[in-house]
C-alpha positions, 0 to 999 in steps of 0.5 A: 499499500505505500501510503497505500503501497504496503508492499513496498515496506514489507508485505512482499518480503513478509509473504515471500517468507510465508511460501513454504508448503503449509498444507500439512501444518495448517490443514486441520486448522483451515478446516475449522475456519472453513466449517465456521465460515460456511454459509448455511442460511437458505437465502445466503450466498457463498461463491468464489469464481472467475469473471471476465473482467477487462479482457482477462479472468479475474477472481471474485469471492462473494459471501453474505447471509441474505441475497436481499442485503445490499452489495458492498464491493471491497476494493483491496489495497496493495496494489496487489494485496487482497483482502480475501485471504484474511477476511476470516479475521473480521468479516463474518458479522458484516455478512449478516447485513451485506453481500460482501464482494472481494475482487482480486485485481489484476496481478493479485492473489487468485487472479494472478495465480490462475491468469497468465500475466505475460504481456499484461504489463502494459495494462498495469495502469491506474486507468485500467484498474478503474475500468476494471472496477467499474466492470466488476460493479456492473457484473455483480449488480447483474448477477445478483439483481441489484441497481447499485452497490456500495463501493468501499476502497482500502489504501491503494483501493481508494485510488481506484475507488475514488476515480470509479465513483467520480466517473460512474456515480450511477453504479453506486449508493455510496462511497466509503474510504478507508485509509483514504489517499488524497495527496500522495506526496503530502501523505509521504511528508507527514508519515516521514516526519512522524517516523523520524519524530518517533525515532528521536523520542525513543532514542533509536539511533539506527532509525534516525540515521536511516531517515536522515539519510533521505531527508528532506523527504520527499523534498525536491528529489525523485521518490525512488523505491529505495527512498520509499523503503526507508520512509515507510519502514519506521513510521509503520514500526512505530504503529503507523500501520497497526496501532500500538504494534511494531509488527503486524504478524496477524495480518501477514500470516493470516493467509496461512489459515484461509480456507479459500487460499491454497499455497499457490494463491498465498505465494502469488501475493508476493509475486503480484506485488513484484509484478505490479509495484514498479509499474504503478509507482510513477502514477501512484506518486502523482495522485492528488484528489485535493482539487476535487471540490464536489463528490456526486454520491454519499461519501463516508470516510473511516479514518484511523487516528494513528494511521501514518501509512495513509495519514488521516488529516489530509482526508479530514481536511478534504472532506470538510470542504468538499460538497456532497449529497451526504458526507461523514467523517468517522474517526477510529481512535484505536486504529492506524491503517488496518481499520477493519482488522483493528476495530471490526465492531466499530467498522460494522456499527459505522456501516449500519449507521452511516452507509447501509441506510443509503442502500435500503429503501425505507431504512431512513436517513443515516445517522449524523 
């Protein structure tokens, strides 16, 4: 995800270490998770399949206790870090009120594991991901008989989601940004300053030396992969990824227990990070939604108080001045960047209070 590209700062290497065969060691535990997550409600839906999106087969995972519920389309971060292999950690309560669709984007997870990606390098561009997101939204609303869906973006996925909502507002009841990217360069500056400040406060000479070696950051120098690695490392170490933690093992190793992801799918997370990162980085560094003065659909921002991966203050500032049919800022006081994992209860309650009423006829206005 940087400020959205977590892969730069650790996900790729973490998943690379997580790729030996785990079937024998974790098979029994996976079966327990699989049984717990099996949807048996008569009107429920539990499907995982490939759909033709953007000229290639892309993988969708769909789960919900009642097909009558509104669809929530989750656009994951990365750009190649699918949420599907860790959905078992936070999603079950959401499935009682939403049909949740996870989409493994081009170059990610089950999509890259099952779709030959030779020759796809030229399609790894922000605009292509936006086109894909729109196609996915159109596909699932047809397949499940809905007029619109709720669009949720996390981290890198907020870049895709914002563009999709601005281009095709007719497809969406509302847009929810989690770890929203507004201005990449401003995010980088705030994150770096936090990391350096924390390193000095903790007397961490190694961190101070590393960070000062690239200061001022981002400054006027190119934001290279090497500079980003250093800039991302220490803010995340000091809780800017997951609040109050210096590691996020629960997330990095979570796919080992996924009942849906086999070893090849899990190992493909690392493969996808390597495949997409260098191709998307130049464009990503130019992302700036600060000029967007009006938003055509209701917009709700979930903001981690301790998020220094995509710092929340630029999002709060943008939301205060944007014009929209409905807007709401929701602060998560015990979260950094991984809000659904860190505060799943408040995530559910916030979606029920501020978002679901926008998609359910007769449910009344969302709570202010």
